[in-house]
Each structure stands twice: as C-alpha cells, then as structure tokens.
C-alpha positions in Angstrom: -0.2 -0.1 0.1 2.7 2.4 0.8 4.5 2.0 -2.7 1.0 2.3 -4.5 0.6 5.8 -2.2 4.5 7.4 -3.1 4.2 6.2 -6.9 0.8 8.6 -6.8 2.3 10.8 -5.2 5.8 11.2 -7.5 2.7 10.4 -10.6 1.0 14.1 -8.9 4.4 16.1 -8.7 5.7 15.3 -12.3 1.8 16.1 -13.6 2.7 19.9 -11.4 6.1 20.0 -12.6 4.8 20.0 -16.2 1.8 22.4 -15.9 3.9 24.8 -14.1 6.0 24.5 -17.3 3.5 25.3 -19.6 2.3 28.0 -17.6 5.5 29.5 -17.8 6.3 29.1 -21.3 6.5 32.4 -22.9 3.5 33.3 -25.3 4.6 34.3 -28.7 1.9 35.6 -31.2 1.6 35.4 -35.2 0.8 39.2 -37.1 -0.1 39.1 -40.3 0.6 42.7 -42.8 -1.3 42.9 -45.9 -0.7 45.4 -47.9 -3.3 46.9 -50.7 -2.6 49.3 -53.5 -4.1 52.2 -55.1 -5.6 52.9 -58.5 -4.4 56.0 -58.8 -1.7 58.7 -57.6 -1.7 62.1 -58.4 -3.3 61.4 -61.7 -1.2 58.2 -62.6 -3.0 55.0 -63.0 -1.7 52.5 -61.1 -1.4 48.7 -61.7 1.0 47.6 -59.4 1.8 44.1 -58.3 1.7 43.2 -54.0 4.5 40.5 -54.4 7.6 40.9 -53.3 7.3 44.1 -51.1 9.3 44.2 -48.5 7.9 45.1 -45.1 9.7 45.4 -42.1 8.8 44.8 -38.5 10.8 46.9 -35.6 11.0 46.4 -32.0 10.4 50.1 -30.7 12.0 49.1 -27.2 15.4 47.5 -28.6 14.9 49.0 -32.3 15.6 45.2 -33.9 14.0 44.7 -37.0 12.9 41.7 -39.0 12.0 41.6 -42.6 9.8 39.7 -45.2 8.6 40.2 -48.7 4.9 40.0 -49.7 3.6 36.9 -51.3 1.0 37.0 -54.1 -1.7 38.2 -52.3 0.2 41.6 -50.2 0.7 39.3 -46.9 3.6 39.1 -45.1 3.7 36.8 -41.8 5.6 37.4 -39.1 6.0 34.1 -36.5 7.0 33.8 -33.2 6.5 37.6 -32.3 6.8 38.3 -28.7 4.3 41.0 -27.0 5.4 44.4 -27.3 5.6 47.8 -29.0 6.4 47.6 -33.1 6.8 49.8 -35.7 5.4 48.7 -39.6 6.8 50.2 -42.6 6.5 49.0 -46.4 7.7 50.8 -49.5 8.3 50.3 -53.5 8.7 52.5 -56.4 7.1 52.0 -59.5 8.4 53.9 -63.0 5.8 55.7 -65.2 8.1 57.4 -67.7 9.7 59.2 -66.4 8.1 59.8 -63.4 8.9 58.3 -60.0 6.0 56.6 -58.1 6.6 56.1 -54.2 4.2 53.7 -52.5 4.6 53.6 -49.0 2.7 52.4 -45.6 3.4 53.1 -41.9 1.3 51.8 -38.7 2.3 50.8 -35.1 0.8 47.7 -33.4 0.4 46.4 -29.6 1.1 42.8 -29.5 -0.5 41.0 -26.8 1.3 37.1 -25.4 -0.3 34.1 -27.3 -2.9 36.5 -29.0 -2.9 36.6 -33.0 -3.2 39.7 -35.0 -4.1 41.1 -38.6 -3.4 43.9 -40.1 -4.4 45.8 -43.2 -2.2 48.6 -44.5 -2.9 50.7 -47.5 0.1 52.0 -49.3 0.1 55.4 -50.2 1.2 56.6 -53.3 3.0 60.5 -54.3 5.5 61.3 -57.4 8.9 61.3 -57.3 9.8 64.4 -58.4 13.7 63.8 -60.0 15.4 66.0 -58.1 17.7 66.6 -55.0 18.1 64.8 -52.2 19.5 65.3 -48.5 22.5 63.0 -48.3 23.7 64.2 -44.7 22.5 65.6 -41.7 25.5 66.3 -38.8 23.5 68.4 -36.2 24.4 66.5 -32.9 27.8 67.8 -32.8 30.2 66.8 -29.6 31.1 69.7 -27.3 34.5 71.5 -27.1 36.6 73.9 -26.0 36.5 77.5 -27.5 33.9 77.5 -30.2 30.0 76.8 -29.0 29.3 73.1 -30.7 26.1 74.3 -31.5 27.6 76.0 -34.6 30.1 72.8 -36.0 27.0 71.5 -38.0 26.2 71.0 -41.5 23.3 69.7 -44.3 24.4 68.0 -47.1 22.7 67.8 -50.2 22.9 65.8 -53.3 22.3 64.9 -57.0 20.9 61.6 -56.9 20.3 61.8 -60.9 21.3 61.6 -64.4 20.8 65.0 -65.1 22.9 68.8 -64.0 20.3 70.6 -61.3 20.8 73.9 -59.8 20.0 75.6 -57.1 17.3 77.8 -58.6 13.9 78.3 -56.4 15.6 76.1 -53.7 14.7 76.3 -50.1 16.0 74.7 -47.2 13.3 74.8 -44.5 13.8 73.2 -41.0 10.3 71.6 -39.9 8.3 72.3 -36.6 7.8 69.1 -34.3 9.0 67.4 -31.5 11.3 65.3 -30.1 9.7 62.8 -28.6 12.0 63.1 -25.1 10.0 62.1 -22.2 7.7 65.4 -20.9 7.0 66.6 -24.4 3.8 67.0 -25.9 2.7 65.7 -29.1 2.7 68.4 -32.1 -0.3 70.7 -31.9 -3.8 69.3 -33.2 -4.9 72.7 -34.1 -2.3 72.6 -37.0 -2.8 68.7 -38.8 0.2 68.1 -41.1 -0.5 66.9 -44.8 -1.0 69.2 -46.9 0.8 71.9 -45.3 4.0 71.7 -42.8 4.7 74.2 -40.7 8.8 75.7 -40.9 10.6 77.5 -37.8 13.7 78.3 -40.3 13.0 79.2 -44.1 17.1 79.4 -46.3 16.3 80.3 -49.3 20.0 79.4 -51.6 20.7 82.8 -53.1 19.3 83.6 -56.4 21.9 86.2 -57.6 24.5 83.0 -57.0 22.8 80.1 -58.5 24.8 77.3 -58.1 24.7 73.9 -60.8 25.4 70.7 -59.3 26.3 67.3 -61.4 25.0 64.5 -61.3 26.7 62.3 -58.0 27.6 65.7 -56.7 26.6 67.9 -53.7 26.2 71.1 -51.8 27.3 71.3 -48.2 25.5 74.0 -46.4 26.8 74.7 -42.7 25.3 76.9 -39.9 29.0 78.6 -40.1 31.6 78.1 -42.6 35.0 77.5 -40.3 37.2 74.6 -40.0 36.6 72.3 -37.1 39.5 70.5 -36.9 41.6 73.2 -36.3 43.1 74.1 -33.2 41.4 71.1 -31.1 42.7 70.9 -28.0 44.6 67.5 -27.9 42.2 65.4 -25.7 39.3 65.5 -28.4 38.5 63.2 -31.0 39.0 65.3 -34.8 37.5 62.6 -36.3 33.7 64.2 -34.9 34.9 67.2 -36.6 34.7 68.7 -39.6 36.2 71.2 -41.9 33.7 73.5 -43.4 35.9 76.5 -44.5 35.3 75.1 -48.4 31.6 74.5 -47.8 29.3 75.9 -50.2 26.9 77.6 -48.6 26.6 79.0 -44.8 23.6 80.8 -42.3 24.7 83.9 -41.3 21.9 85.7 -39.6 23.0 88.6 -38.1 22.4 90.9 -41.1 18.8 89.6 -41.0 18.6 90.2 -37.3 19.7 93.6 -37.7 17.6 94.2 -40.5 14.7 93.2 -37.3 16.6 95.6 -34.9 18.3 92.9 -33.3 22.0 92.7 -32.8 22.5 89.4 -33.6 25.3 87.0 -32.7 28.8 87.7 -32.9 30.0 84.7 -30.5 27.7 82.1 -32.4 27.6 83.2 -35.7 30.8 83.9 -38.0 31.1 84.9 -41.9 32.9 82.8 -44.1 33.7 85.9 -46.8 34.3 83.0 -49.2 31.4 81.3 -48.4 28.0 82.9 -50.0 25.1 83.4 -47.2 21.6 81.6 -47.6 19.0 84.0 -48.0 16.7 83.9 -44.5 13.6 84.6 -45.1 12.7 83.8 -41.7 13.7 82.2 -38.0 11.2 81.7 -35.5 14.4 82.3 -32.7 14.9 86.1 -33.1 16.2 88.3 -30.5 19.1 90.2 -29.2 21.9 87.4 -29.7 20.0 84.9 -31.7 20.8 82.6 -34.3 20.0 79.8 -37.3 20.4 76.3 -35.4 19.8 72.6 -36.6 18.4 70.7 -33.6 19.2 67.3 -33.1 16.0 66.6 -32.6 12.3 67.1 -32.7 12.7 69.1 -36.2 12.3 67.5 -40.2 14.7 68.9 -42.8 13.0 69.5 -45.9 14.5 70.2 -49.4 11.5 73.0 -51.1 11.6 74.0 -54.6 8.7 77.0 -55.9 10.3 79.6 -57.7 7.5 82.1 -56.9 7.6 81.4 -53.1 7.0 84.5 -51.0 5.8 84.8 -47.1 2.8 87.0 -46.5 0.8 87.5 -43.6 -1.3 84.7 -44.0 1.9 82.6 -44.1 1.9 82.7 -40.5 0.7 80.2 -38.1 0.5 79.9 -34.2 0.0 76.7 -32.4 -3.2 77.4 -30.4 -1.8 74.5 -27.4 1.0 77.1 -27.3 1.1 79.0 -23.7 4.5 80.8 -24.3 3.9 84.4 -24.8 4.3 86.0 -27.1 3.7 82.4 -28.7 5.9 80.8 -31.3 5.0 81.6 -35.2 5.7 79.6 -37.8 5.9 79.4 -41.7 3.4 77.3 -43.5 4.4 75.2 -46.4 2.5 73.4 -49.1 3.6 69.6 -49.0 3.7 69.5 -52.4 6.6 71.3 -53.4 8.8 69.7 -51.0 11.6 67.3 -53.3 12.5 65.8 -50.1 12.6 66.1 -46.3 13.9 63.6 -43.4 12.8 63.4 -39.8 14.9 63.4 -37.1 13.7 62.7 -34.1 14.8 61.9 -29.9 15.2 58.0 -30.2 13.7 54.6 -31.8 10.4 54.9 -30.0 9.1 58.1 -31.1 6.7 57.6 -34.1 4.2 59.9 -32.0 5.9 62.8 -32.6 6.4 62.5 -36.6 6.2 65.9 -38.4 6.3 64.8 -41.8 3.1 63.3 -43.5 4.1 59.7 -44.6 4.2 61.1 -48.5 7.5 62.6 -47.6 8.9 60.5 -45.0 7.2 57.2 -44.1 9.2 57.0 -40.9 11.7 58.6 -38.9 15.8 58.5 -38.4 17.7 59.6 -35.0 21.3 60.7 -33.9 22.0 59.6 -30.5 21.4 56.1 -28.7 18.4 55.5 -26.8 19.0 57.4 -23.3 22.2 58.8 -24.5 23.7 62.1 -24.6 22.0 64.7 -26.9 25.4 65.7 -28.3 26.3 62.8 -29.4 28.3 63.4 -32.2 27.2 60.7 -34.7 26.0 61.9 -38.5 23.4 60.5 -40.5 24.2 59.6 -43.9 22.1 58.1 -46.3 22.8 54.9 -47.7 24.6 53.8 -50.7 22.4 51.6 -53.6 25.6 49.4 -54.3 23.7 47.5 -57.0 22.9 51.2 -58.7 26.4 52.6 -57.9 29.0 52.6 -61.1 33.0 53.8 -60.6 31.3 56.6 -61.9 28.8 57.3 -59.4 27.3 56.8 -56.8 23.6 56.7 -56.3 22.0 57.1 -53.0 19.0 55.0 -51.9 15.8 57.2 -51.5 12.6 55.6 -50.6 11.2 58.4 -48.8 11.7 56.4 -45.4 14.4 57.7 -43.5 14.5 54.6 -41.3 15.8 52.2 -44.0 17.0 55.3 -46.2 19.7 56.5 -43.2 22.2 55.2 -41.4 24.2 56.1 -38.4 28.4 57.0 -38.4 30.4 58.7 -35.7 32.4 60.4 -38.6 31.1 63.4 -40.5 31.6 63.2 -44.4 30.8 66.4 -46.0 31.2 66.1 -50.1 31.6 62.2 -49.3 28.9 60.5 -50.2 27.1 57.3 -49.3 27.7 54.7 -46.4 
C-alpha cells in the first residue's frame, strides 16, 4: 500500500511540474500584415503587383528589425512575435515614364502574448520628383572648448539623378515638431500635418548665386563655414569634427536680425567672406544674440522648390496649444513643393512625434542612442545603393523612408557620399 501511495505522489509531482512548465512558457504570437495598392496616384493610374514588397517589423523597445517580402496576395506573416510595441513600414517604387511613384505604408501595433493579430495597410502613393535629396545631416555635434558645439553643424544635399540640377528656386527649411523626449507633448492638433507643414526656419539658396550640381555631386550648407578640425585641444577626437571652411553656403543670420532691429550673435554667428550666405526668409528664434540652429532632434529637414515662393501675412500660423507669450510663429509650406524631407526625432520609440506626412517621409531617424547624450557626435548618412552605383557615380537609396534610407555614423563626411 505504501508503494502505491508513493507512486501516486511521484505521478502527481510530475504532473504538477509539467503544469507549471506550461504556465511559464513564453507565449508568442503571429502578426499578419496585408498591403493594398491604390488605383491612382496624382493622376497616374496604378496597376502594381503587391508581391515581393519588403515589410519591416521594428521592436520599438530594442530597435531590432525583421523584414519579410509579401506573397502574391500582398501578405507577410511574422511568426513567433514576442509581446510588445512595434512599428511596421513598407515601401516600393514604380516608374511611369520619367516619373517615379513611391508607395509607402506605415503603422504601429501592440502585440499581446499569445494573441495573433492581422493588419491591412494601404500603400499611400506620391509622385517623386527627379530632384535633389538630403544626403547627410550632422546636427548632434559634440561640445568642445572654444567655439560653441551648436555651430559645428551642416546639411549636405546631393544630386542623385542623371541630369545637372541647380539651386534655382530652392529652399532649405527646418520643420517644427517635438523631439519625443520624456515630457514632450505631441505636435499641435490645431495645425494638422498633411497637405501643409510648418517651418521654424526658412532659408533660400541665394538666387544671385545659383549653383549647378552635376550628377553624383553635392553641396554643403554649414551653420558656420569654419574649419572645426583646426586648433582642437589634444583630448578631442578630430574625427568627430569637420572642415567646413570649403562649404558651399553658410547660415549667417546677423544681417537678417539687424534688419529687424536686433543685434544678432557675434559669438555664435560668424561670416566667412569666401562662402555665400543663405538668404534667411524667416527664423523663429528672434532677438538679441539669436542665431539659426539645426536641432539634433524634434525637427525635420526639407528641400522645397518653388521659384514663386514668398512669405505673406497669411503664411504665419501659431499653435493654439502654445502657452508661451508671445506664441511662436511658424511659416506654412505646401507639401506638394517638397522634393525631399527627413524627420529627425529623439530616439527609436518617438514615432508619435513624426512632423512630416508619410508621403514625404514614411518613418523617421535619430542621431543619439536611446537614453544617450544629445550631443553624441553621430551623423546621419544616406546609404549607398551598391547595386545601382557605378565607378563613375554613387547612387544613394531614396525610398522616402528615412528609417531604412539613413544610417548612423560616428564620423562626419562633408562632400563624401554614401555609407
């Protein structure tokens, strides 16, 4: 009898252990994403296959990515997905004559343990102009002794086409937004982003000094056209700094501010007489000792081409939610004239703070590690398309999705193209 009771106890213990083991098993889920295509984009009829389109699933906690191609039905099935928060993006290009049609989809999803999820994402189309693109953004510059770290910044623009292009009618604008840092509020609901976007700085390339840009060449717009590698203290890493003295343009704002009755900033704002100044049409930071700045997070950067552009009283808008007195004013821009745009936010999980419509940038990039220092010394460089590049010309990836088009680098490389 004792043996029988002992055997029953052992069996009960084994069953109990198995039950606990089952309860402790991590429950994974399947996520099914199905893409649909539009029938028309800006007057172009679309008859596109939904097969073979890459869909990227990104874990917003650790930024790990998984990419699958869609099947003939436009479906990609991500199996064994852990519970958590994810972003989903997909993009493809079509060529209709000389026009490049971008089809982009993006969304977010919360995955619950053991619960499968299905999403249908419509691909949103836009006609991609055959024009210049932003190829490098260096705004997260490190602080150093002497000159302010704020000014060792630049934006690089590249001719990714096969034709010579010019700066005629071209504008560089910073688009207002929020960074996505803790405590930030999202962009104002009173100023919806879509057909219109809202600029904090509007800088026109000087029309009395129009530059031609050959295929595979670019131009650099520096805040200050200074050689920041000259005279660095011995304890500073010279690879984090760039010689910007040979920039094509710089953002000298003192003349603009003096025209408004302010003094400008002689410390933060220098004028290299050998480098052409951008024409400042508007800067939101106005007052004595103000200056143009390229933010390291919370702004987008756009190239805008409109030869007839002018700022009028009707161009200015304010956020209804802005509690400052006076409220910050922004300049309204029409999205249809944007030829390229890149949204730069604080970290990998800041998707809610996107300041561009998805037809311009389906996602975003960032230039500091999550939780890392703002002045990280990281530059954002557009990736090289190795399959399309030749010995005579570098072709850069341009899918209107900065999350996949750009990579982070620790070394700024003005006038060097592709990573």
